[in-house]
mmCIF file as gemmi writes it, N, C-alpha and C atoms, coordinates in Angstrom:
data_model
loop_
_atom_site.group_PDB
_atom_site.id
_atom_site.type_symbol
_atom_site.label_atom_id
_atom_site.label_alt_id
_atom_site.label_comp_id
_atom_site.label_asym_id
_atom_site.label_entity_id
_atom_site.label_seq_id
_atom_site.pdbx_PDB_ins_code
_atom_site.Cartn_x
_atom_site.Cartn_y
_atom_site.Cartn_z
_atom_site.occupancy
_atom_site.B_iso_or_equiv
_atom_site.pdbx_formal_charge
_atom_site.auth_seq_id
_atom_site.auth_asym_id
_atom_site.pdbx_PDB_model_num
ATOM 1 N N . UNK Axp A 1 ? 9.018 6.004 -15.864 1 0 ? 1 A 1
ATOM 2 C CA . UNK Axp A 1 ? 7.365 5.679 -15.462 1 0 ? 1 A 1
ATOM 3 C C . UNK Axp A 1 ? 6.475 5.927 -14.3 1 0 ? 1 A 1
ATOM 4 N N . UNK Axp A 2 ? 5.535 6.373 -14.006 1 0 ? 2 A 1
ATOM 5 C CA . UNK Axp A 2 ? 4.497 7.166 -13.432 1 0 ? 2 A 1
ATOM 6 C C . UNK Axp A 2 ? 4.115 6.126 -12.848 1 0 ? 2 A 1
ATOM 7 N N . UNK Axp A 3 ? 4.038 6.189 -11.297 1 0 ? 3 A 1
ATOM 8 C CA . UNK Axp A 3 ? 2.863 4.99 -10.807 1 0 ? 3 A 1
ATOM 9 C C . UNK Axp A 3 ? 1.999 5.019 -10.398 1 0 ? 3 A 1
ATOM 10 N N . UNK Axp A 4 ? 0.786 4.082 -10.513 1 0 ? 4 A 1
ATOM 11 C CA . UNK Axp A 4 ? -0.901 4.373 -10.196 1 0 ? 4 A 1
ATOM 12 C C . UNK Axp A 4 ? -0.99 4.082 -9.046 1 0 ? 4 A 1
ATOM 13 N N . UNK Axp A 5 ? -1.865 5.586 -8.588 1 0 ? 5 A 1
ATOM 14 C CA . UNK Axp A 5 ? -2.047 5.315 -7.087 1 0 ? 5 A 1
ATOM 15 C C . UNK Axp A 5 ? -3.055 4.713 -6.775 1 0 ? 5 A 1
ATOM 16 N N . UNK Axp A 6 ? -3.09 3.5 -5.86 1 0 ? 6 A 1
ATOM 17 C CA . UNK Axp A 6 ? -3.813 2.539 -5.713 1 0 ? 6 A 1
ATOM 18 C C . UNK Axp A 6 ? -4.131 3.526 -4.037 1 0 ? 6 A 1
ATOM 19 N N . UNK Axp A 7 ? -5.571 3.589 -3.93 1 0 ? 7 A 1
ATOM 20 C CA . UNK Axp A 7 ? -6.481 3.503 -2.486 1 0 ? 7 A 1
ATOM 21 C C . UNK Axp A 7 ? -7.316 2.92 -1.947 1 0 ? 7 A 1
ATOM 22 N N . UNK Axp A 8 ? -7.16 2.49 -0.784 1 0 ? 8 A 1
ATOM 23 C CA . UNK Axp A 8 ? -8.017 1.502 0.189 1 0 ? 8 A 1
ATOM 24 C C . UNK Axp A 8 ? -9.885 1.592 -0.243 1 0 ? 8 A 1
ATOM 25 N N . UNK Axp A 9 ? -10.46 0.925 -0.838 1 0 ? 9 A 1
ATOM 26 C CA . UNK Axp A 9 ? -11.734 1.082 -1.17 1 0 ? 9 A 1
ATOM 27 C C . UNK Axp A 9 ? -12.131 1.223 -2.724 1 0 ? 9 A 1
ATOM 28 N N . UNK Axp A 10 ? -10.742 1.372 -3.573 1 0 ? 10 A 1
ATOM 29 C CA . UNK Axp A 10 ? -10.948 0.667 -5.043 1 0 ? 10 A 1
ATOM 30 C C . UNK Axp A 10 ? -10.892 -1.036 -4.854 1 0 ? 10 A 1
ATOM 31 N N . UNK Axp A 11 ? -11.673 -1.042 -6.416 1 0 ? 11 A 1
ATOM 32 C CA . UNK Axp A 11 ? -11.868 -2.067 -7.172 1 0 ? 11 A 1
ATOM 33 C C . UNK Axp A 11 ? -10.893 -2.578 -7.763 1 0 ? 11 A 1
ATOM 34 N N . UNK Axp A 12 ? -9.863 -3.221 -8.354 1 0 ? 12 A 1
ATOM 35 C CA . UNK Axp A 12 ? -8.954 -3.709 -9.419 1 0 ? 12 A 1
ATOM 36 C C . UNK Axp A 12 ? -9.449 -4.991 -10.099 1 0 ? 12 A 1
ATOM 37 N N . UNK Axp A 13 ? -9.488 -4.77 -11.233 1 0 ? 13 A 1
ATOM 38 C CA . UNK Axp A 13 ? -9.35 -5.998 -12.142 1 0 ? 13 A 1
ATOM 39 C C . UNK Axp A 13 ? -8.087 -6.957 -12.335 1 0 ? 13 A 1
ATOM 40 N N . UNK Axp A 14 ? -7.74 -7.751 -11.947 1 0 ? 14 A 1
ATOM 41 C CA . UNK Axp A 14 ? -6.522 -8.909 -12.179 1 0 ? 14 A 1
ATOM 42 C C . UNK Axp A 14 ? -6.511 -9.74 -13.189 1 0 ? 14 A 1
ATOM 43 N N . UNK Axp A 15 ? -5.888 -10.011 -13.554 1 0 ? 15 A 1
ATOM 44 C CA . UNK Axp A 15 ? -5.445 -10.848 -15.15 1 0 ? 15 A 1
ATOM 45 C C . UNK Axp A 15 ? -5.386 -11.858 -15.027 1 0 ? 15 A 1
ATOM 46 N N . UNK Axp A 16 ? -5.521 -12.505 -14.133 1 0 ? 16 A 1
ATOM 47 C CA . UNK Axp A 16 ? -6.209 -14.3 -13.921 1 0 ? 16 A 1
ATOM 48 C C . UNK Axp A 16 ? -7.281 -13.882 -13.417 1 0 ? 16 A 1
ATOM 49 N N . UNK Axp A 17 ? -7.83 -15.096 -13.077 1 0 ? 17 A 1
ATOM 50 C CA . UNK Axp A 17 ? -9.327 -14.887 -12.456 1 0 ? 17 A 1
ATOM 51 C C . UNK Axp A 17 ? -8.96 -16.035 -11.179 1 0 ? 17 A 1
ATOM 52 N N . UNK Axp A 18 ? -9.738 -15.466 -10.033 1 0 ? 18 A 1
ATOM 53 C CA . UNK Axp A 18 ? -10.299 -16.252 -8.796 1 0 ? 18 A 1
ATOM 54 C C . UNK Axp A 18 ? -10.201 -17.732 -8.715 1 0 ? 18 A 1
ATOM 55 N N . UNK Axp A 19 ? -10.003 -19.121 -8.222 1 0 ? 19 A 1
ATOM 56 C CA . UNK Axp A 19 ? -10.915 -20.08 -8.334 1 0 ? 19 A 1
ATOM 57 C C . UNK Axp A 19 ? -12.25 -20.129 -8.049 1 0 ? 19 A 1
ATOM 58 N N . UNK Axp A 20 ? -12.806 -18.906 -7.721 1 0 ? 20 A 1
ATOM 59 C CA . UNK Axp A 20 ? -14.194 -18.321 -7.676 1 0 ? 20 A 1
ATOM 60 C C . UNK Axp A 20 ? -14.548 -18.253 -8.877 1 0 ? 20 A 1
ATOM 61 N N . UNK Axp A 21 ? -14.16 -17.901 -9.729 1 0 ? 21 A 1
ATOM 62 C CA . UNK Axp A 21 ? -14.236 -16.937 -11.152 1 0 ? 21 A 1
ATOM 63 C C . UNK Axp A 21 ? -14.321 -15.334 -11.449 1 0 ? 21 A 1
ATOM 64 N N . UNK Axp A 22 ? -14.537 -14.805 -10.422 1 0 ? 22 A 1
ATOM 65 C CA . UNK Axp A 22 ? -14.165 -13.816 -9.946 1 0 ? 22 A 1
ATOM 66 C C . UNK Axp A 22 ? -12.388 -13.058 -10.516 1 0 ? 22 A 1
ATOM 67 N N . UNK Axp A 23 ? -12.692 -11.957 -10.757 1 0 ? 23 A 1
ATOM 68 C CA . UNK Axp A 23 ? -11.37 -11.338 -11.232 1 0 ? 23 A 1
ATOM 69 C C . UNK Axp A 23 ? -11.066 -10.057 -10.647 1 0 ? 23 A 1
ATOM 70 N N . UNK Axp A 24 ? -12.268 -9.222 -9.96 1 0 ? 24 A 1
ATOM 71 C CA . UNK Axp A 24 ? -12.387 -8.253 -9.475 1 0 ? 24 A 1
ATOM 72 C C . UNK Axp A 24 ? -12.393 -8.202 -7.376 1 0 ? 24 A 1
ATOM 73 N N . UNK Axp A 25 ? -11.303 -7.785 -7.208 1 0 ? 25 A 1
ATOM 74 C CA . UNK Axp A 25 ? -10.638 -7.084 -5.867 1 0 ? 25 A 1
ATOM 75 C C . UNK Axp A 25 ? -10.982 -5.847 -5.233 1 0 ? 25 A 1
ATOM 76 N N . UNK Axp A 26 ? -11.482 -5.848 -3.997 1 0 ? 26 A 1
ATOM 77 C CA . UNK Axp A 26 ? -11.501 -4.948 -3.527 1 0 ? 26 A 1
ATOM 78 C C . UNK Axp A 26 ? -10.451 -4.706 -2.294 1 0 ? 26 A 1
ATOM 79 N N . UNK Axp A 27 ? -9.391 -3.365 -2.908 1 0 ? 27 A 1
ATOM 80 C CA . UNK Axp A 27 ? -8.032 -3.109 -1.73 1 0 ? 27 A 1
ATOM 81 C C . UNK Axp A 27 ? -8.731 -2.359 -0.594 1 0 ? 27 A 1
ATOM 82 N N . UNK Axp A 28 ? -7.951 -3.567 0.592 1 0 ? 28 A 1
ATOM 83 C CA . UNK Axp A 28 ? -8.426 -3.271 1.487 1 0 ? 28 A 1
ATOM 84 C C . UNK Axp A 28 ? -7.061 -2.781 2.601 1 0 ? 28 A 1
ATOM 85 N N . UNK Axp A 29 ? -6.103 -2.906 2.127 1 0 ? 29 A 1
ATOM 86 C CA . UNK Axp A 29 ? -4.682 -2.251 3.003 1 0 ? 29 A 1
ATOM 87 C C . UNK Axp A 29 ? -3.889 -2.022 1.767 1 0 ? 29 A 1
ATOM 88 N N . UNK Axp A 30 ? -3.446 -1.08 2.059 1 0 ? 30 A 1
ATOM 89 C CA . UNK Axp A 30 ? -2.35 -0.326 1.544 1 0 ? 30 A 1
ATOM 90 C C . UNK Axp A 30 ? -0.771 -0.306 1.822 1 0 ? 30 A 1
ATOM 91 N N . UNK Axp A 31 ? 0.157 -0.802 1.354 1 0 ? 31 A 1
ATOM 92 C CA . UNK Axp A 31 ? 1.62 0.068 1.77 1 0 ? 31 A 1
ATOM 93 C C . UNK Axp A 31 ? 2.511 -0.546 1.194 1 0 ? 31 A 1
ATOM 94 N N . UNK Axp A 32 ? 3.568 -1.434 2.21 1 0 ? 32 A 1
ATOM 95 C CA . UNK Axp A 32 ? 4.591 -2.761 1.026 1 0 ? 32 A 1
ATOM 96 C C . UNK Axp A 32 ? 3.418 -3.973 0.525 1 0 ? 32 A 1
ATOM 97 N N . UNK Axp A 33 ? 2.661 -3.975 1.662 1 0 ? 33 A 1
ATOM 98 C CA . UNK Axp A 33 ? 1.67 -5.237 1.248 1 0 ? 33 A 1
ATOM 99 C C . UNK Axp A 33 ? 0.398 -4.701 0.871 1 0 ? 33 A 1
ATOM 100 N N . UNK Axp A 34 ? -0.501 -5.161 0.089 1 0 ? 34 A 1
ATOM 101 C CA . UNK Axp A 34 ? -1.683 -5.177 -0.563 1 0 ? 34 A 1
ATOM 102 C C . UNK Axp A 34 ? -2.056 -6.396 0.447 1 0 ? 34 A 1
ATOM 103 N N . UNK Axp A 35 ? -3.597 -5.936 0.924 1 0 ? 35 A 1
ATOM 104 C CA . UNK Axp A 35 ? -4.559 -6.462 1.311 1 0 ? 35 A 1
ATOM 105 C C . UNK Axp A 35 ? -5.688 -6.564 0.401 1 0 ? 35 A 1
ATOM 106 N N . UNK Axp A 36 ? -6.961 -7.558 0.212 1 0 ? 36 A 1
ATOM 107 C CA . UNK Axp A 36 ? -7.515 -7.571 -0.85 1 0 ? 36 A 1
ATOM 108 C C . UNK Axp A 36 ? -8.479 -8.49 -0.984 1 0 ? 36 A 1
ATOM 109 N N . UNK Axp A 37 ? -9.445 -8.449 -1.318 1 0 ? 37 A 1
ATOM 110 C CA . UNK Axp A 37 ? -10.995 -9.008 -1.027 1 0 ? 37 A 1
ATOM 111 C C . UNK Axp A 37 ? -11.828 -9.605 -1.694 1 0 ? 37 A 1
ATOM 112 N N . UNK Axp A 38 ? -11.497 -10.747 -2.48 1 0 ? 38 A 1
ATOM 113 C CA . UNK Axp A 38 ? -12.096 -10.853 -3.752 1 0 ? 38 A 1
ATOM 114 C C . UNK Axp A 38 ? -13.997 -10.339 -3.723 1 0 ? 38 A 1
ATOM 115 N N . UNK Axp A 39 ? -14.134 -10.644 -4.361 1 0 ? 39 A 1
ATOM 116 C CA . UNK Axp A 39 ? -15.744 -9.512 -5.168 1 0 ? 39 A 1
ATOM 117 C C . UNK Axp A 39 ? -16.829 -10.666 -4.951 1 0 ? 39 A 1
ATOM 118 N N . UNK Axp A 40 ? -16.064 -11.955 -5.482 1 0 ? 40 A 1
ATOM 119 C CA . UNK Axp A 40 ? -17.043 -13.225 -5.69 1 0 ? 40 A 1
ATOM 120 C C . UNK Axp A 40 ? -17.081 -14.239 -4.502 1 0 ? 40 A 1
ATOM 121 N N . UNK Axp A 41 ? -15.914 -14.038 -3.631 1 0 ? 41 A 1
ATOM 122 C CA . UNK Axp A 41 ? -16.643 -15.199 -2.857 1 0 ? 41 A 1
ATOM 123 C C . UNK Axp A 41 ? -16.454 -14.867 -1.429 1 0 ? 41 A 1
ATOM 124 N N . UNK Axp A 42 ? -15.605 -13.433 -1.292 1 0 ? 42 A 1
ATOM 125 C CA . UNK Axp A 42 ? -15.166 -12.452 -0.308 1 0 ? 42 A 1
ATOM 126 C C . UNK Axp A 42 ? -13.882 -12.978 0.818 1 0 ? 42 A 1
ATOM 127 N N . UNK Axp A 43 ? -12.953 -13.883 -0.296 1 0 ? 43 A 1
ATOM 128 C CA . UNK Axp A 43 ? -11.75 -14.254 0.595 1 0 ? 43 A 1
ATOM 129 C C . UNK Axp A 43 ? -10.834 -13.223 0.591 1 0 ? 43 A 1
ATOM 130 N N . UNK Axp A 44 ? -9.981 -12.867 1.292 1 0 ? 44 A 1
ATOM 131 C CA . UNK Axp A 44 ? -8.809 -12.352 1.941 1 0 ? 44 A 1
ATOM 132 C C . UNK Axp A 44 ? -7.484 -12.883 2.165 1 0 ? 44 A 1
ATOM 133 N N . UNK Axp A 45 ? -6.737 -12.266 0.697 1 0 ? 45 A 1
ATOM 134 C CA . UNK Axp A 45 ? -4.988 -12.551 0.307 1 0 ? 45 A 1
ATOM 135 C C . UNK Axp A 45 ? -4.455 -10.589 0.755 1 0 ? 45 A 1
ATOM 136 N N . UNK Axp A 46 ? -2.997 -11.283 1.117 1 0 ? 46 A 1
ATOM 137 C CA . UNK Axp A 46 ? -2.315 -10.245 1.187 1 0 ? 46 A 1
ATOM 138 C C . UNK Axp A 46 ? -0.998 -10.799 -0.113 1 0 ? 46 A 1
ATOM 139 N N . UNK Axp A 47 ? -0.722 -9.36 -0.925 1 0 ? 47 A 1
ATOM 140 C CA . UNK Axp A 47 ? 0.302 -9.745 -1.885 1 0 ? 47 A 1
ATOM 141 C C . UNK Axp A 47 ? 1.706 -9.016 -1.607 1 0 ? 47 A 1
ATOM 142 N N . UNK Axp A 48 ? 2.683 -8.831 -1.658 1 0 ? 48 A 1
ATOM 143 C CA . UNK Axp A 48 ? 3.761 -7.504 -1.657 1 0 ? 48 A 1
ATOM 144 C C . UNK Axp A 48 ? 2.858 -7.075 -3.358 1 0 ? 48 A 1
ATOM 145 N N . UNK Axp A 49 ? 3.513 -5.56 -2.97 1 0 ? 49 A 1
ATOM 146 C CA . UNK Axp A 49 ? 3.496 -4.209 -3.602 1 0 ? 49 A 1
ATOM 147 C C . UNK Axp A 49 ? 3.89 -4.989 -5.289 1 0 ? 49 A 1
ATOM 148 N N . UNK Axp A 50 ? 5.22 -5.468 -5.018 1 0 ? 50 A 1
ATOM 149 C CA . UNK Axp A 50 ? 5.866 -6.103 -6.288 1 0 ? 50 A 1
ATOM 150 C C . UNK Axp A 50 ? 4.922 -6.591 -7.444 1 0 ? 50 A 1
ATOM 151 N N . UNK Axp A 51 ? 4.028 -8.127 -6.457 1 0 ? 51 A 1
ATOM 152 C CA . UNK Axp A 51 ? 3.611 -8.824 -6.937 1 0 ? 51 A 1
ATOM 153 C C . UNK Axp A 51 ? 2.133 -8.266 -7.851 1 0 ? 51 A 1
ATOM 154 N N . UNK Axp A 52 ? 1.751 -7.259 -6.254 1 0 ? 52 A 1
ATOM 155 C CA . UNK Axp A 52 ? 0.425 -7.151 -6.747 1 0 ? 52 A 1
ATOM 156 C C . UNK Axp A 52 ? 0.347 -5.968 -7.954 1 0 ? 52 A 1
ATOM 157 N N . UNK Axp A 53 ? 1.375 -5.168 -7.882 1 0 ? 53 A 1
ATOM 158 C CA . UNK Axp A 53 ? 1.503 -4.091 -9.468 1 0 ? 53 A 1
ATOM 159 C C . UNK Axp A 53 ? 1.495 -4.698 -10.751 1 0 ? 53 A 1
ATOM 160 N N . UNK Axp A 54 ? 2.227 -5.981 -10.716 1 0 ? 54 A 1
ATOM 161 C CA . UNK Axp A 54 ? 2.797 -7.39 -11.539 1 0 ? 54 A 1
ATOM 162 C C . UNK Axp A 54 ? 0.903 -7.795 -12.648 1 0 ? 54 A 1
ATOM 163 N N . UNK Axp A 55 ? 0.62 -7.909 -11.391 1 0 ? 55 A 1
ATOM 164 C CA . UNK Axp A 55 ? -0.935 -9.245 -11.36 1 0 ? 55 A 1
ATOM 165 C C . UNK Axp A 55 ? -2.139 -7.947 -11.789 1 0 ? 55 A 1
ATOM 166 N N . UNK Axp A 56 ? -2.355 -6.796 -11.902 1 0 ? 56 A 1
ATOM 167 C CA . UNK Axp A 56 ? -3.215 -5.798 -11.524 1 0 ? 56 A 1
ATOM 168 C C . UNK Axp A 56 ? -3.669 -5.374 -13.213 1 0 ? 56 A 1
ATOM 169 N N . UNK Axp A 57 ? -4.474 -5.231 -13.592 1 0 ? 57 A 1
ATOM 170 C CA . UNK Axp A 57 ? -5.279 -5.151 -15.253 1 0 ? 57 A 1
ATOM 171 C C . UNK Axp A 57 ? -5.302 -3.523 -15.206 1 0 ? 57 A 1
ATOM 172 N N . UNK Axp A 58 ? -6.555 -3.047 -14.251 1 0 ? 58 A 1
ATOM 173 C CA . UNK Axp A 58 ? -6.867 -2.118 -14.6 1 0 ? 58 A 1
ATOM 174 C C . UNK Axp A 58 ? -7.856 -1.355 -12.98 1 0 ? 58 A 1
ATOM 175 N N . UNK Axp A 59 ? -8.003 -0.748 -12.878 1 0 ? 59 A 1
ATOM 176 C CA . UNK Axp A 59 ? -8.891 -0.168 -11.855 1 0 ? 59 A 1
ATOM 177 C C . UNK Axp A 59 ? -10.309 -0.335 -12.504 1 0 ? 59 A 1
ATOM 178 N N . UNK Axp A 60 ? -11.484 -0.74 -12.175 1 0 ? 60 A 1
ATOM 179 C CA . UNK Axp A 60 ? -12.348 -1.291 -12.227 1 0 ? 60 A 1
ATOM 180 C C . UNK Axp A 60 ? -13.3 0.065 -11.625 1 0 ? 60 A 1
ATOM 181 N N . UNK Axp A 61 ? -13.31 0.203 -10.456 1 0 ? 61 A 1
ATOM 182 C CA . UNK Axp A 61 ? -14.136 1.427 -9.463 1 0 ? 61 A 1
ATOM 183 C C . UNK Axp A 61 ? -13.159 2.173 -8.416 1 0 ? 61 A 1
ATOM 184 N N . UNK Axp A 62 ? -13.172 3.239 -8.983 1 0 ? 62 A 1
ATOM 185 C CA . UNK Axp A 62 ? -12.584 4.094 -7.942 1 0 ? 62 A 1
ATOM 186 C C . UNK Axp A 62 ? -12.978 4.373 -6.764 1 0 ? 62 A 1
ATOM 187 N N . UNK Axp A 63 ? -12.194 4.563 -5.615 1 0 ? 63 A 1
ATOM 188 C CA . UNK Axp A 63 ? -13.03 4.388 -4.393 1 0 ? 63 A 1
ATOM 189 C C . UNK Axp A 63 ? -12.751 6.455 -4.504 1 0 ? 63 A 1
ATOM 190 N N . UNK Axp A 64 ? -14.523 7.337 -4.277 1 0 ? 64 A 1
ATOM 191 C CA . UNK Axp A 64 ? -14.264 8.633 -4.049 1 0 ? 64 A 1
ATOM 192 C C . UNK Axp A 64 ? -14.581 8.532 -2.644 1 0 ? 64 A 1
ATOM 193 N N . UNK Axp A 65 ? -13.451 9.129 -2.026 1 0 ? 65 A 1
ATOM 194 C CA . UNK Axp A 65 ? -13.52 9.646 -0.541 1 0 ? 65 A 1
ATOM 195 C C . UNK Axp A 65 ? -14.876 10.441 -0.443 1 0 ? 65 A 1
ATOM 196 N N . UNK Axp A 66 ? -15.658 10.921 0.973 1 0 ? 66 A 1
ATOM 197 C CA . UNK Axp A 66 ? -17.01 11.183 0.931 1 0 ? 66 A 1
ATOM 198 C C . UNK Axp A 66 ? -16.829 12.321 1.695 1 0 ? 66 A 1
ATOM 199 N N . UNK Axp A 67 ? -16.72 13.776 1.279 1 0 ? 67 A 1
ATOM 200 C CA . UNK Axp A 67 ? -16.476 14.415 2.47 1 0 ? 67 A 1
ATOM 201 C C . UNK Axp A 67 ? -18.116 14.725 3.437 1 0 ? 67 A 1
């Protein structure tokens, strides 16, 4: 199975909603752990890569690097 490439700046839709009601998260850090910021309330959380990949539903917005 091919791994999906996640980049800093991408916005992902998660399977479950955050208590604030939003299910969109912006990726701020990648690696063994993912740093995510809630697009609803601004809360920052860190998730281990396996848990993140299990919880993510889709990439809502792909970050395009500026040249």
